C-alpha positions in Angstrom: 0.0 0.0 0.0 1.3 3.4 -0.9 1.4 6.3 1.6 -0.5 9.4 0.7 2.6 11.6 -0.1 3.9 8.9 -2.4 0.6 8.6 -4.2 0.5 12.4 -4.7 4.0 12.4 -6.2 3.2 9.5 -8.5 -0.1 11.2 -9.6 1.9 14.4 -10.2 4.4 12.6 -12.4 1.5 11.5 -14.7 0.4 15.1 -15.1 2.7 16.5 -17.8 2.6 20.3 -17.5 4.7 23.2 -18.4 6.9 24.7 -15.7 6.8 28.3 -14.6 9.6 30.5 -15.9 11.9 32.5 -13.6 14.3 35.3 -14.4 17.0 36.0 -11.8 18.6 39.4 -11.3 21.0 41.0 -8.8 20.1 44.7 -8.8 22.8 45.2 -6.2 25.4 43.0 -4.3 23.1 42.4 -1.4 19.8 41.6 -3.2 18.5 38.7 -5.3 15.4 39.4 -7.5 13.3 36.5 -8.9 10.6 37.3 -11.4 8.1 34.5 -12.2 5.7 34.0 -15.1 3.5 31.1 -16.1 0.1 29.4 -15.6 -1.3 27.9 -12.4 -2.1 24.5 -13.8 -4.6 23.9 -11.0 -8.0 25.5 -10.2 -7.9 27.5 -7.0 -11.2 27.4 -5.2 -11.5 29.8 -2.3 -8.6 32.0 -3.5 -5.0 31.6 -2.4 -1.4 32.7 -2.9 1.7 31.9 -4.9 4.6 31.9 -2.4 8.4 31.4 -2.8 10.9 30.3 -0.2 14.6 31.0 -0.4 16.5 28.2 1.3 20.2 27.4 2.1 21.7 24.0 2.5 25.0 23.0 4.3 24.3 25.2 7.3 26.4 24.2 10.3 25.1 24.9 13.8 27.5 24.6 16.7 25.6 23.5 19.8 26.7 25.2 23.0 24.3 23.5 25.4 21.5 21.0 25.5 21.5 17.3 24.5 23.7 18.1 21.5 26.3 20.2 23.5 29.7 20.2 21.8 28.3 18.8 18.5 28.1 20.5 15.1 24.9 19.8 13.3 24.6 20.0 9.5 21.2 21.3 8.3 19.9 21.4 4.7 16.9 23.3 3.2 16.9 26.0 5.9 14.3 28.6 4.8 16.0 32.0 5.0 13.0 34.0 3.5 9.4 33.4 2.6 7.7 35.9 0.3 4.4 36.2 -1.5 4.7 36.4 -5.3 1.0 36.9 -6.2 -2.5 36.6 -4.8 -4.9 34.2 -6.6 -8.6 35.1 -6.7 -11.4 32.6 -5.8 -12.2 30.2 -8.7 -9.1 31.1 -10.8 -8.8 28.9 -13.8 -6.0 26.4 -14.2 -4.9 28.4 -17.3 -4.7 31.6 -15.3 -1.5 33.5 -16.0 0.5 34.4 -13.0 3.4 36.8 -12.7 5.2 38.5 -9.9 8.6 39.5 -8.6 10.2 39.2 -5.2 13.4 40.6 -3.8 15.4 38.8 -1.2 18.0 40.6 1.0 21.1 38.4 1.1 23.3 37.6 4.0 27.1 38.1 4.3 28.3 34.6 3.3 25.6 34.0 0.6 26.6 31.4 -2.0 24.2 30.6 -4.8 25.5 27.1 -5.1 24.2 26.3 -1.6 20.8 27.8 -2.1 17.6 27.3 -4.1 14.0 28.5 -4.4 10.8 26.5 -3.8 7.7 28.1 -5.4 4.3 26.8 -4.3 0.6 27.6 -4.8 -1.5 27.4 -1.7 -5.3 27.8 -1.4 -7.1 29.7 1.4 -7.5 26.4 3.3 -3.7 26.1 3.3 -3.7 23.1 0.9 -0.6 23.1 -1.4 -1.8 22.7 -5.0 1.5 22.7 -6.7 5.3 23.0 -6.1 8.3 23.8 -8.2 11.9 23.8 -7.2 14.6 26.1 -8.8 18.4 25.8 -8.2 20.0 29.2 -8.3 22.3 29.6 -11.3 26.0 30.2 -10.7 26.1 33.3 -12.9 23.9 35.6 -10.9 26.3 38.4 -10.3 25.4 42.1 -9.5 25.4 44.1 -12.8 23.1 47.1 -12.5 19.9 45.1 -12.7 20.4 43.5 -16.1 18.9 40.1 -16.7 21.5 37.6 -15.7 19.8 34.2 -15.8 16.6 32.7 -17.1 15.2 29.2 -16.7 12.2 27.1 -16.8 13.6 24.8 -14.2 16.4 26.8 -12.6 19.0 24.2 -13.7 22.7 24.7 -13.5 25.2 22.2 -14.6 24.8 19.2 -12.3 21.8 20.9 -10.7 18.3 19.6 -10.5 14.8 20.9 -11.0 11.6 19.3 -9.8 8.0 20.2 -10.5 5.2 18.5 -8.5 1.6 19.3 -9.1 -1.1 17.5 -7.2 -4.9 17.5 -7.1 -6.5 17.9 -3.8 
């Protein structure tokens, strides 16, 4: 018997859909801008939101006290920022075009190769209707706000992109 999350992933793999597009920019050295365009690919009853999380992997936490005192813990997919890309009105069609941009303030030791974005559509009941993962490209360098990278899947050499859309 398959568990519910496994079933959703398998169902999603059967739904061949286009991915959302993203354009990355660095308007200044301490800011990353991501602009998204595409279609919802799922009807949104009750309205909802398109959200994006900027995460970092390979974060080491030195524990000074508690049960892990003296240990160093390695953490992956630590969400650094969560931003709303767009609002979705009640009953929006699965073909509804969505676009929006977000700007993330970056931290001192930011490295694009350790980070990624997870974009998701959530209805007003907090059900996630679709998810898309983007690796950050290596070539996103500050250059006065010019377009620096564009991708349907955010793939960099050796990187990965995942799109999961599920029906609830």
